[in-house]
C-alpha positions in Angstrom: 22.9 1.1 51.3 21.8 -2.6 51.3 22.6 -4.6 54.5 25.1 -7.6 54.3 22.4 -9.7 56.0 18.6 -10.0 56.0 17.8 -8.2 59.2 14.4 -8.2 60.9 13.1 -6.2 63.8 14.0 -7.9 67.1 11.6 -8.5 70.0 13.2 -8.3 73.5 10.7 -10.6 75.2 11.3 -13.6 73.0 14.1 -16.0 72.2 16.2 -14.2 69.7 17.4 -16.4 66.8 20.0 -15.6 64.1 20.6 -18.0 61.2 23.6 -18.6 59.0 22.1 -20.6 56.2 23.7 -23.1 53.9 23.4 -23.6 50.1 20.0 -25.2 50.3 16.5 -23.9 51.2 16.6 -25.2 54.8 17.8 -21.9 56.1 14.8 -20.0 54.7 12.4 -22.8 55.9 13.9 -22.5 59.4 13.3 -18.7 59.3 9.6 -19.3 58.4 9.1 -21.7 61.2 10.7 -19.4 63.8 8.7 -16.5 62.6 5.5 -18.3 63.2 6.4 -19.3 66.8 5.0 -16.7 69.2 7.8 -17.2 71.7 10.7 -16.6 69.3 12.0 -13.7 67.3 13.9 -14.1 64.1 16.7 -11.5 63.9 17.7 -12.3 60.3 19.9 -14.5 58.1 23.6 -13.9 57.7 24.7 -15.0 54.3 28.3 -13.7 54.4 30.6 -15.3 56.9 32.7 -12.1 57.1 29.7 -10.4 58.7 29.0 -13.0 61.4 30.8 -11.4 64.2 29.4 -8.0 63.3 25.9 -9.3 63.1 26.2 -11.2 66.4 27.6 -8.2 68.2 25.0 -5.8 66.7 21.9 -8.0 67.1 22.8 -9.9 70.3 21.0 -13.2 69.5 20.3 -15.8 72.1 20.6 -18.7 69.6 22.6 -19.0 66.4 21.6 -21.6 63.9 24.6 -22.5 61.7 24.5 -24.7 58.6 27.7 -26.7 58.1 27.4 -26.1 54.3 27.9 -22.4 54.9 31.6 -23.1 55.3 31.7 -22.1 58.9 34.3 -24.7 59.8 36.8 -23.1 57.5 36.8 -20.2 60.0 37.5 -22.3 63.1 37.7 -19.4 65.5 34.2 -18.2 64.7 32.2 -20.8 66.6 34.6 -20.7 69.6 34.5 -16.9 69.8 30.8 -16.8 69.6 29.8 -19.6 71.9 31.5 -18.8 75.2 29.3 -18.3 78.3 30.2 -14.7 78.5 28.9 -14.1 74.9 25.5 -15.5 75.8 25.0 -17.1 72.4 24.0 -20.7 72.1 25.3 -22.2 68.8 23.4 -25.1 67.1 24.9 -26.6 64.0 22.7 -28.0 61.1 24.2 -30.8 59.0 23.4 -33.7 56.7 23.6 -37.3 58.0 26.9 -37.8 56.2 28.5 -34.8 57.9 28.7 -36.3 61.4 32.5 -35.8 61.5 32.0 -32.1 60.8 29.4 -32.0 63.6 31.9 -33.5 66.0 34.4 -30.9 65.0 31.9 -28.1 65.5 31.1 -29.5 69.0 34.8 -29.4 69.9 34.9 -25.8 68.8 32.1 -24.9 71.1 28.7 -25.6 69.6 26.0 -26.5 72.2 23.9 -28.7 70.0 23.2 -30.0 66.5 20.4 -31.0 64.1 20.7 -33.6 61.3 18.6 -33.1 58.2 15.9 -33.8 57.6 14.2 -32.6 60.8 10.7 -31.3 61.5 9.3 -28.1 63.1 8.9 -29.7 66.6 12.5 -30.9 66.6 13.8 -27.5 65.5 11.9 -25.5 68.0 12.7 -27.9 70.9 16.4 -27.7 70.1 16.3 -23.9 70.1 14.5 -23.8 73.5 16.9 -26.3 75.0 20.0 -24.5 73.8 18.6 -21.2 75.0 17.8 -22.6 78.5 21.3 -24.1 78.8 23.0 -20.9 77.8 20.7 -18.9 80.1 21.8 -21.1 83.0 25.5 -20.7 82.1 25.0 -16.9 82.1 23.3 -17.0 85.4 26.1 -19.1 86.9 28.7 -16.8 85.5 26.9 -13.7 86.8 26.4 -15.2 90.3 30.1 -16.1 90.6 31.2 -12.6 89.9 28.8 -10.6 92.1 29.9 -10.4 95.7 28.5 -8.3 98.7 30.4 -5.2 99.5 33.6 -6.0 101.4 33.2 -9.7 100.9 36.2 -11.7 99.7 35.7 -14.2 96.9 35.8 -17.8 98.2 38.2 -20.2 96.5 36.3 -22.3 94.0 35.4 -25.8 95.0 37.8 -28.4 93.5 37.5 -32.0 92.8 39.8 -34.8 93.9 41.8 -36.9 91.5 41.4 -40.6 92.1 44.1 -42.7 90.3 43.4 -46.4 89.7 46.6 -48.3 89.3 47.6 -52.0 89.1 51.4 -52.8 89.3 50.5 -56.0 87.4 48.7 -55.9 84.1 45.4 -57.7 83.7 44.2 -57.2 87.2 41.0 -55.3 86.3 42.0 -51.7 86.5 39.9 -50.5 83.6 36.7 -52.3 84.8 37.2 -50.9 88.3 38.0 -47.4 87.2 34.9 -47.2 85.0 32.5 -48.6 87.6 34.1 -46.6 90.4 33.5 -43.4 88.5 29.8 -44.3 88.0 29.5 -45.4 91.6 31.1 -42.1 92.9 28.6 -40.2 90.8 25.8 -42.3 92.2 27.0 -42.1 95.8 28.1 -38.5 96.1 25.8 -36.8 93.4 28.8 -34.7 92.5 30.5 -34.1 89.2 32.7 -37.0 88.0 35.0 -37.1 85.1 36.6 -40.4 83.9 40.0 -40.0 82.2 41.6 -42.8 80.2 45.3 -42.4 81.3 46.4 -45.5 79.4 47.7 -43.3 76.6 48.9 -46.1 74.3 46.2 -48.8 74.6 43.3 -47.3 76.5 39.9 -48.8 75.9 37.6 -47.0 78.3 35.5 -45.7 75.4 35.0 -49.3 74.1 34.0 -50.6 77.5 31.4 -47.8 77.7 30.2 -48.4 74.1 31.1 -44.8 73.2 32.2 -43.6 69.8 34.9 -41.1 70.7 34.5 -37.6 69.4 37.5 -36.3 71.4 40.6 -37.5 73.2 43.3 -36.3 75.6 45.5 -35.4 72.6 42.6 -33.5 70.9 41.8 -31.6 74.0 45.4 -30.6 74.7 45.7 -29.3 71.2 42.4 -27.4 71.5 43.6 -25.8 74.8 46.7 -24.4 73.0 44.4 -22.1 71.1 41.3 -21.7 73.4 42.6 -21.9 76.9 39.5 -21.5 79.0 37.1 -23.6 81.0 34.5 -23.5 78.3 36.9 -25.2 75.9 37.8 -27.7 78.6 34.2 -28.6 79.2 33.5 -29.0 75.5 36.4 -31.4 75.1 34.7 -34.0 77.3 32.1 -36.6 76.3 28.9 -37.0 78.3 27.9 -40.6 79.1 24.3 -41.4 79.6 25.0 -42.1 83.3 25.9 -38.4 83.8 29.6 -38.7 84.1 32.0 -37.0 81.7 34.5 -39.1 79.8 37.9 -38.2 78.2 39.2 -41.1 76.1 42.8 -41.9 75.3 44.3 -40.9 71.9 43.1 -43.2 69.1 46.6 -43.6 67.6 49.9 -44.5 69.2 51.7 -41.6 67.5 49.3 -39.1 69.2 50.0 -40.7 72.6 53.8 -40.1 72.1 53.3 -36.4 71.8 51.7 -36.0 75.3 54.3 -35.0 77.9 53.9 -35.9 81.6 53.6 -32.2 82.7 50.8 -31.7 80.1 48.9 -34.7 81.5 49.4 -33.5 85.1 48.3 -30.0 84.2 45.2 -31.3 82.4 44.1 -33.4 85.4 44.6 -30.4 87.7 42.5 -28.2 85.3 39.7 -30.9 85.2 39.7 -31.1 89.0 39.3 -27.3 89.1 36.0 -27.4 87.2 34.1 -28.1 90.3 33.6 -30.3 93.4 33.6 -34.0 92.7 36.1 -36.5 91.3 38.4 -37.0 88.4 38.9 -40.8 88.1 42.0 -41.8 86.1 42.5 -45.3 84.6 46.3 -45.9 84.3 48.5 -48.6 82.9 50.8 -50.9 84.8 54.1 -49.5 83.7 55.6 -47.1 86.2 56.8 -44.5 83.7 56.9 -40.7 83.7 53.2 -40.4 82.8 52.1 -42.8 85.5 54.2 -40.9 88.1 52.8 -37.6 86.9 49.2 -38.9 87.5 50.2 -40.3 91.0 51.9 -37.0 91.8 48.6 -35.0 91.4 46.1 -37.4 92.8 44.5 -37.2 96.2 43.5 -40.9 96.4 45.4 -43.8 94.9 43.5 -47.1 94.4 46.0 -49.9 94.0 44.5 -53.0 92.4 46.0 -56.5 92.9 44.8 -60.1 92.8 45.5 -63.1 95.0 48.2 -64.4 92.6 51.8 -64.7 93.7 53.1 -62.6 90.7 50.6 -59.9 91.2 51.2 -59.7 95.0 55.0 -59.6 94.4 54.6 -56.7 92.0 52.3 -54.9 94.4 54.8 -55.3 97.2 57.5 -53.8 95.0 55.3 -50.9 94.1 54.4 -50.1 97.8 58.2 -50.2 98.5 58.7 -47.5 95.9 55.8 -45.5 97.4 57.7 -45.5 100.7 60.9 -44.5 99.0 59.2 -41.6 97.4 57.7 -40.4 100.6 54.0 -40.8 99.5 51.3 -40.9 102.2 50.1 -44.4 102.6 47.0 -43.4 104.5 45.3 -42.4 101.2 46.3 -45.6 99.4 43.3 -47.8 99.1 44.3 -51.4 98.3 41.8 -53.5 96.4 42.0 -57.3 96.3 40.2 -58.1 93.0 39.2 -61.4 91.3 38.9 -63.2 94.7 37.5 -66.7 94.8 35.4 -67.8 97.8 37.6 -70.8 98.2 40.9 -69.2 97.7 43.7 -70.6 99.8 45.2 -67.2 100.1 43.5 -65.4 103.0 43.0 -61.6 103.3 45.0 -61.5 106.5 47.9 -63.2 104.8 47.8 -60.7 102.0 47.7 -57.7 104.3 50.6 -59.1 106.3 52.7 -59.8 103.2 52.1 -56.3 101.7 52.2 -54.4 105.0 49.0 -52.5 104.1 45.4 -53.0 104.9 42.9 -54.1 102.2 40.2 -51.5 101.7 37.9 -53.7 99.6 37.7 -57.3 98.5 35.9 -57.9 95.1 34.7 -61.4 94.5 35.4 -63.2 91.2 32.4 -63.1 88.9 33.9 -63.8 85.4 30.6 -64.3 83.6 29.1 -61.0 84.9 32.2 -58.9 84.2 32.6 -60.4 80.7 29.0 -59.7 79.9 29.4 -56.1 81.1 32.5 -55.5 78.9 31.1 -57.2 75.8 27.8 -55.3 76.0 29.5 -52.0 76.9 27.3 -51.5 80.0 28.7 -50.8 83.4 28.4 -53.3 86.2 27.0 -50.8 88.7 24.1 -50.0 86.2 23.1 -53.2 84.5 24.3 -55.7 87.1 23.8 -53.6 90.3 22.7 -56.5 92.5 25.8 -58.6 91.7 28.4 -59.0 94.4 31.1 -57.3 92.3 28.9 -54.2 91.7 28.0 -54.0 95.4 31.7 -54.2 96.4 32.5 -51.3 94.0 29.7 -49.3 95.4 31.0 -49.9 98.9 34.5 -48.8 97.8 32.9 -45.6 96.4 31.2 -44.9 99.7 34.5 -45.2 101.5 36.1 -42.7 99.1 33.2 -40.3 99.5 33.4 -40.5 103.3 37.0 -39.1 103.0 35.6 -36.0 101.4 37.2 -33.8 98.7 39.6 -30.9 98.7 42.6 -32.6 100.1 46.2 -31.9 99.1 47.8 -34.2 96.4 49.7 -37.2 97.4 53.0 -35.9 95.9 55.9 -36.1 98.3 57.8 -33.0 99.3 61.0 -32.2 97.5 62.8 -32.3 100.8 61.6 -35.8 101.6 62.5 -37.0 98.1 65.9 -35.4 98.3 66.6 -37.1 101.6 65.7 -40.5 100.2 67.8 -39.9 97.0 70.9 -39.2 99.2 70.3 -42.4 101.2 69.6 -44.5 98.1 71.4 -43.2 95.0 70.3 -46.2 92.9 66.7 -44.8 93.2 67.7 -41.4 91.9 66.1 -41.7 88.5 62.7 -42.7 89.9 62.9 -39.9 92.5 63.8 -37.2 90.0 60.8 -38.4 87.8 58.6 -38.2 90.8 59.6 -34.7 91.6 58.5 -33.6 88.1 
């Protein structure tokens, strides 16, 4: 009886490759190249999508080369079911230059890499080796995390801290600070850092980093409804060249309206659970349900203001609300941004007026900041010697010194209830804060 795929004899000592070819000769060409490489073993070509899972289960490939023109994306669950760390299969999609959107979709479903036609032998073989090494490391991590000495109790996995960056007054530089603080924390701590754009309606973190978004908070939440695992969570993040991960805001306002505060809070908690480090969240100035949800689950709250009367007034009002809600002030880092050397408002006057110490002063360097935003390059990378970049690096070191693994800032229900009884007019805000 003929086989539903072209099967070849496997070699256990080589990188085992299986191909799902498209409707052109590229699949057969890839098979020839792989066959000639002494360190690889071609397992065969699967020409029927209905046989993919059977073939993968029977042949146990290390790397699966999938041509987009095979129609694989019409079977969305296939890539995700194949490419989990537990399966041990690294998926590489092959596509034409005009199929970039399909490539992004495949990456969201779990593919580890891609190749755009035309490509040469060296690029093909290099991509296979890189994908194999990445999946081998993931398998090793998965194995080491499950094997424990006899009688030993599993340790709680290391968690990251959520750092919310909030400005009660719009236009005080929250986004610039959040972006550069994320990079500075990565540089200072050498730990995992994820930057989340929590300005759901008008976020522009991706633009400021010169990224073309292939995902968003809305897209990731939708994906997690179907594939609720850490692999899906990881694959829903973008990797910036600095090494940090980025989760952009939704590209459309109607998508932002579908995100509920409890979903946002749950997502941030899940991201923090991916490993020790930091999840930095850029927020918007309105103190709504989503902002309160972010503050509720953060370990550190960076409050940004400027030496302007209106900004200081709004910051004072916000700190009053913090007190009413019973949040811990000792983990609130107040940043005085856009300061002029000759400002008539002194730091001591600001601290006295707000009743809170200033953790960091950032000098005003309009030309440097504007150039950074327009070029899409972070201050702490391209303008590292500037006063503004050095101030942000100093703030990152202060955060790193506090360590990770602390409890969230969220006030206890008992404390909130006491305040609600004392000040009924604040009841709505308190009920929102309790979540």
